[in-house]
LUMKOLLUM-626606 format. One record per residue: residue number from 1; x, y, z of N, C-alpha, C in turn. Coordinates in pm, 1 decimal, decimal comma. Example, Ala and Ser with C-alpha at 12.3 -4.5 7.8 and 13.67 -1.06 7.14 Angstrom:
BEGIN
<site 1; <1319,0; -569,0; 780,0>; <1230,0; -450,0; 780,0>; <1320,0; -330,0; 780,0>>;
<site 2; <1285,0; -225,0; 708,0>; <1367,0; -106,0; 714,0>; <1290,0; 3,0; 787,0>>;
This chain:
BEGIN
<site 1; <-3320,7; -205,0; 8604,4>; <-3217,3; -279,3; 8793,4>; <-3082,7; -344,2; 8770,5>>;
<site 2; <-3028,5; -373,7; 8873,3>; <-2900,9; -347,0; 8881,1>; <-2915,0; -463,0; 9066,6>>;
<site 3; <-2922,7; -573,1; 9076,3>; <-2987,4; -700,5; 9213,3>; <-2830,5; -732,9; 9210,9>>;
<site 4; <-2783,3; -685,7; 9337,4>; <-2668,1; -814,3; 9388,4>; <-2693,5; -951,0; 9432,8>>;
<site 5; <-2649,5; -1038,9; 9452,6>; <-2598,2; -1190,2; 9437,6>; <-2470,5; -1209,0; 9473,5>>;
<site 6; <-2527,8; -1333,1; 9486,1>; <-2403,1; -1449,7; 9571,8>; <-2412,1; -1587,3; 9478,0>>;
<site 7; <-2277,6; -1626,8; 9536,2>; <-2289,2; -1713,5; 9478,3>; <-2358,2; -1840,5; 9515,8>>;
<site 8; <-2431,9; -1845,6; 9597,3>; <-2462,0; -1865,5; 9707,1>; <-2660,3; -1897,9; 9653,8>>;
<site 9; <-2715,2; -1822,5; 9619,5>; <-2839,6; -1721,1; 9627,3>; <-2863,5; -1588,6; 9590,7>>;
<site 10; <-2986,0; -1588,7; 9526,8>; <-3056,8; -1403,9; 9605,5>; <-3106,5; -1383,1; 9715,3>>;
<site 11; <-3145,2; -1280,5; 9764,9>; <-3178,7; -1270,8; 9985,9>; <-3238,6; -1181,8; 9975,5>>;
<site 12; <-3333,5; -1175,1; 10020,8>; <-3397,1; -1045,0; 10102,0>; <-3440,0; -1061,7; 10235,1>>;
<site 13; <-3285,2; -983,1; 10289,9>; <-3285,9; -967,5; 10442,4>; <-3393,7; -987,8; 10485,3>>;
<site 14; <-3510,5; -940,2; 10467,8>; <-3621,8; -845,9; 10579,6>; <-3649,2; -972,9; 10575,7>>;
<site 15; <-3622,3; -1121,5; 10533,5>; <-3763,0; -1257,2; 10586,2>; <-3632,3; -1334,7; 10673,2>>;
<site 16; <-3592,5; -1280,8; 10642,1>; <-3457,5; -1398,8; 10765,7>; <-3592,7; -1409,6; 10901,8>>;
<site 17; <-3662,8; -1501,2; 10946,7>; <-3675,9; -1525,6; 11068,2>; <-3784,6; -1656,4; 11003,9>>;
<site 18; <-3828,3; -1557,2; 10888,6>; <-3948,1; -1625,1; 10883,6>; <-4010,3; -1769,9; 10871,4>>;
<site 19; <-4098,2; -1862,1; 10879,0>; <-4179,4; -1944,3; 10901,1>; <-4242,3; -1994,2; 10697,6>>;
<site 20; <-4255,2; -2086,9; 10754,5>; <-4333,9; -2133,0; 10610,9>; <-4451,7; -2091,5; 10604,9>>;
<site 21; <-4595,4; -2095,6; 10699,9>; <-4729,4; -2045,7; 10717,3>; <-4678,0; -1833,1; 10693,1>>;
<site 22; <-4552,0; -1810,2; 10673,8>; <-4578,1; -1617,2; 10664,4>; <-4507,9; -1648,0; 10517,1>>;
<site 23; <-4472,8; -1723,3; 10409,1>; <-4375,5; -1715,9; 10296,1>; <-4491,6; -1741,8; 10202,2>>;
<site 24; <-4587,8; -1863,7; 10244,4>; <-4690,8; -1914,4; 10182,9>; <-4854,4; -1800,1; 10142,5>>;
<site 25; <-4788,1; -1757,3; 10295,6>; <-4876,6; -1636,5; 10327,1>; <-4810,1; -1454,4; 10166,1>>;
<site 26; <-4710,2; -1502,2; 10238,6>; <-4581,6; -1335,8; 10133,4>; <-4688,9; -1386,4; 9956,9>>;
<site 27; <-4637,7; -1481,1; 9974,9>; <-4666,4; -1564,8; 9775,1>; <-4785,8; -1550,0; 9811,7>>;
<site 28; <-4870,4; -1540,5; 9816,1>; <-5029,1; -1552,4; 9835,8>; <-5069,6; -1387,6; 9798,4>>;
<site 29; <-5065,6; -1300,6; 9897,0>; <-5063,8; -1161,5; 9867,3>; <-4971,3; -1141,4; 9709,3>>;
<site 30; <-4883,6; -1094,7; 9700,4>; <-4819,2; -1099,5; 9618,3>; <-4906,1; -1119,4; 9459,1>>;
<site 31; <-4916,4; -1252,7; 9466,5>; <-4972,5; -1350,7; 9386,4>; <-5045,8; -1336,7; 9322,0>>;
<site 32; <-5186,7; -1351,7; 9389,2>; <-5291,4; -1379,6; 9377,5>; <-5309,6; -1547,2; 9319,6>>;
<site 33; <-5429,4; -1504,6; 9236,5>; <-5452,7; -1619,8; 9135,7>; <-5334,9; -1686,7; 9111,3>>;
<site 34; <-5223,0; -1627,2; 9071,8>; <-5081,3; -1743,3; 9002,7>; <-5029,0; -1780,6; 9116,9>>;
<site 35; <-5065,3; -1739,1; 9242,5>; <-4967,8; -1823,2; 9356,4>; <-4952,7; -1979,9; 9375,2>>;
<site 36; <-5066,6; -2020,4; 9300,6>; <-4978,9; -2123,3; 9347,6>; <-4902,9; -2186,7; 9237,2>>;
<site 37; <-4889,8; -2135,9; 9093,9>; <-4834,9; -2174,7; 9032,0>; <-4614,2; -2117,2; 9079,2>>;
<site 38; <-4675,9; -1973,3; 9173,9>; <-4504,6; -1956,3; 9220,2>; <-4479,9; -2068,4; 9368,3>>;
<site 39; <-4627,9; -2143,3; 9429,4>; <-4561,2; -2194,1; 9492,4>; <-4546,5; -2338,8; 9469,0>>;
<site 40; <-4597,7; -2381,2; 9373,1>; <-4539,6; -2516,7; 9269,9>; <-4353,9; -2477,9; 9251,2>>;
<site 41; <-4271,5; -2388,3; 9163,3>; <-4231,8; -2384,2; 9182,3>; <-4110,7; -2364,4; 9267,0>>;
<site 42; <-4135,7; -2226,5; 9357,8>; <-4099,0; -2155,4; 9467,5>; <-4135,4; -2297,1; 9619,7>>;
<site 43; <-4124,1; -2385,2; 9588,0>; <-4167,2; -2501,5; 9695,9>; <-4076,6; -2521,4; 9820,0>>;
<site 44; <-4114,2; -2456,9; 9951,3>; <-4115,0; -2472,3; 10043,5>; <-4046,4; -2605,5; 10092,9>>;
<site 45; <-3890,4; -2625,2; 10113,1>; <-3860,0; -2756,5; 10104,0>; <-3856,6; -2802,7; 10210,0>>;
<site 46; <-3798,0; -2972,3; 10257,2>; <-3840,6; -2964,0; 10375,2>; <-3673,0; -2980,4; 10437,2>>;
<site 47; <-3513,4; -2871,0; 10436,0>; <-3426,9; -2887,7; 10537,1>; <-3444,5; -2723,0; 10583,4>>;
<site 48; <-3564,0; -2639,1; 10595,2>; <-3611,9; -2454,9; 10596,5>; <-3509,0; -2516,7; 10688,0>>;
<site 49; <-3444,8; -2378,8; 10693,6>; <-3393,7; -2358,8; 10859,3>; <-3461,5; -2175,9; 10864,0>>;
<site 50; <-3395,6; -2077,5; 10920,5>; <-3397,1; -1961,1; 10950,9>; <-3426,5; -1858,9; 10846,6>>;
<site 51; <-3337,8; -1868,2; 10683,2>; <-3284,6; -1854,1; 10621,0>; <-3406,4; -1856,4; 10440,8>>;
<site 52; <-3488,0; -1991,9; 10495,0>; <-3506,4; -2048,8; 10446,5>; <-3597,6; -1938,0; 10284,9>>;
<site 53; <-3679,2; -1831,8; 10463,7>; <-3776,4; -1786,1; 10316,2>; <-3748,4; -1718,6; 10269,2>>;
<site 54; <-3566,2; -1638,1; 10318,3>; <-3544,7; -1488,1; 10289,0>; <-3421,0; -1574,8; 10117,8>>;
<site 55; <-3419,8; -1721,5; 10045,2>; <-3368,3; -1712,2; 10011,2>; <-3489,0; -1683,4; 9881,5>>;
<site 56; <-3553,1; -1764,3; 9942,9>; <-3660,3; -1755,6; 9830,8>; <-3735,4; -1644,8; 9781,8>>;
<site 57; <-3790,2; -1603,5; 9858,6>; <-3871,7; -1488,8; 9807,8>; <-3780,3; -1389,0; 9723,6>>;
<site 58; <-3646,1; -1395,3; 9832,0>; <-3532,8; -1262,7; 9693,8>; <-3504,5; -1360,5; 9560,8>>;
<site 59; <-3520,7; -1520,8; 9560,9>; <-3498,9; -1567,2; 9348,8>; <-3592,0; -1552,1; 9329,0>>;
<site 60; <-3792,3; -1513,1; 9467,4>; <-3878,4; -1502,7; 9306,4>; <-3873,7; -1357,7; 9316,4>>;
<site 61; <-3824,9; -1252,6; 9405,2>; <-3875,8; -1152,6; 9379,2>; <-3743,5; -1086,7; 9203,8>>;
<site 62; <-3650,7; -1166,4; 9201,4>; <-3552,1; -1146,4; 9102,5>; <-3617,8; -1163,0; 8956,3>>;
<site 63; <-3700,3; -1294,4; 8989,4>; <-3715,8; -1311,4; 8870,5>; <-3818,9; -1226,9; 8820,5>>;
<site 64; <-3930,8; -1223,1; 8934,8>; <-4021,4; -1094,8; 8856,9>; <-4013,4; -1061,8; 8759,4>>;
<site 65; <-3905,1; -925,2; 8835,9>; <-3863,0; -769,4; 8859,2>; <-3745,1; -844,5; 8689,7>>;
<site 66; <-3732,8; -913,6; 8704,7>; <-3618,8; -911,9; 8492,7>; <-3741,8; -974,7; 8449,6>>;
<site 67; <-3824,6; -1050,4; 8469,8>; <-3971,0; -1027,2; 8377,9>; <-4006,8; -868,3; 8330,4>>;
<site 68; <-4011,8; -782,3; 8366,5>; <-4090,3; -611,0; 8401,6>; <-4041,3; -541,7; 8342,8>>;
<site 69; <-3846,7; -557,7; 8413,5>; <-3892,7; -475,5; 8292,9>; <-3614,9; -472,8; 8301,5>>;
<site 70; <-3567,7; -437,4; 8222,4>; <-3415,2; -497,6; 8174,1>; <-3344,7; -439,0; 8322,6>>;
<site 71; <-3279,9; -635,0; 8378,0>; <-3222,7; -623,5; 8494,0>; <-3036,5; -643,3; 8407,3>>;
<site 72; <-2966,1; -617,7; 8535,8>; <-2869,4; -647,5; 8533,4>; <-2840,0; -750,6; 8671,5>>;
<site 73; <-2682,2; -761,2; 8636,0>; <-2744,3; -932,8; 8769,9>; <-2574,9; -905,5; 8799,5>>;
<site 74; <-2541,5; -871,8; 8926,0>; <-2356,9; -901,7; 8934,7>; <-2322,2; -959,7; 9007,2>>;
<site 75; <-2170,2; -1122,7; 9071,9>; <-2234,0; -1151,3; 9134,3>; <-2129,9; -1180,8; 9256,1>>;
<site 76; <-2124,1; -1182,1; 9394,3>; <-1990,0; -1130,4; 9471,1>; <-1979,7; -1207,6; 9544,9>>;
<site 77; <-1883,2; -1281,3; 9481,8>; <-1818,0; -1457,0; 9547,9>; <-1699,8; -1442,1; 9567,9>>;
<site 78; <-1667,1; -1309,8; 9657,6>; <-1633,0; -1328,1; 9786,7>; <-1657,5; -1414,3; 9973,4>>;
<site 79; <-1615,8; -1552,3; 9883,1>; <-1641,2; -1624,4; 9956,5>; <-1588,0; -1652,0; 10113,7>>;
<site 80; <-1547,4; -1583,4; 10120,1>; <-1425,4; -1544,9; 10263,6>; <-1459,7; -1413,5; 10332,4>>;
<site 81; <-1614,8; -1328,9; 10235,5>; <-1629,9; -1206,4; 10314,3>; <-1737,8; -1264,2; 10437,6>>;
<site 82; <-1738,3; -1111,7; 10472,9>; <-1743,0; -1093,9; 10625,2>; <-1924,8; -1205,1; 10617,3>>;
<site 83; <-1905,6; -1251,3; 10564,1>; <-2154,8; -1304,1; 10556,8>; <-2239,7; -1130,9; 10579,7>>;
<site 84; <-2350,0; -1310,7; 10597,8>; <-2470,5; -1179,0; 10749,6>; <-2387,1; -1131,4; 10859,1>>;
<site 85; <-2442,6; -1022,9; 10862,6>; <-2439,0; -903,7; 10928,8>; <-2602,9; -888,7; 11010,8>>;
<site 86; <-2643,7; -924,6; 11075,3>; <-2777,9; -889,9; 11151,6>; <-2803,1; -719,9; 11163,8>>;
<site 87; <-2919,0; -727,0; 11110,9>; <-2872,4; -517,2; 11162,4>; <-2952,1; -512,5; 11266,7>>;
<site 88; <-3008,7; -453,0; 11437,7>; <-3104,5; -461,2; 11400,7>; <-3213,4; -358,5; 11401,3>>;
<site 89; <-3394,0; -399,4; 11480,3>; <-3457,4; -343,9; 11425,4>; <-3501,0; -343,8; 11317,8>>;
């Protein structure tokens, strides 16, 4: 698996705008009995915004993939790049 990250963190674009309840529900569905352990490690911060769930889930997915298969990562570090471009739909 090849994972692309920015200097800031991993990112799961499909979760932009998800709230804490949606995030915790996702973790509980995916990890079942291990959900509390995952949520303790990737907890919801007091300074959450519309991108919090996307960053947390991106980090969880990357960590989980790396445990299961050979994983390579590269960093896109162009600090003045175009940034996040919302895609309708």
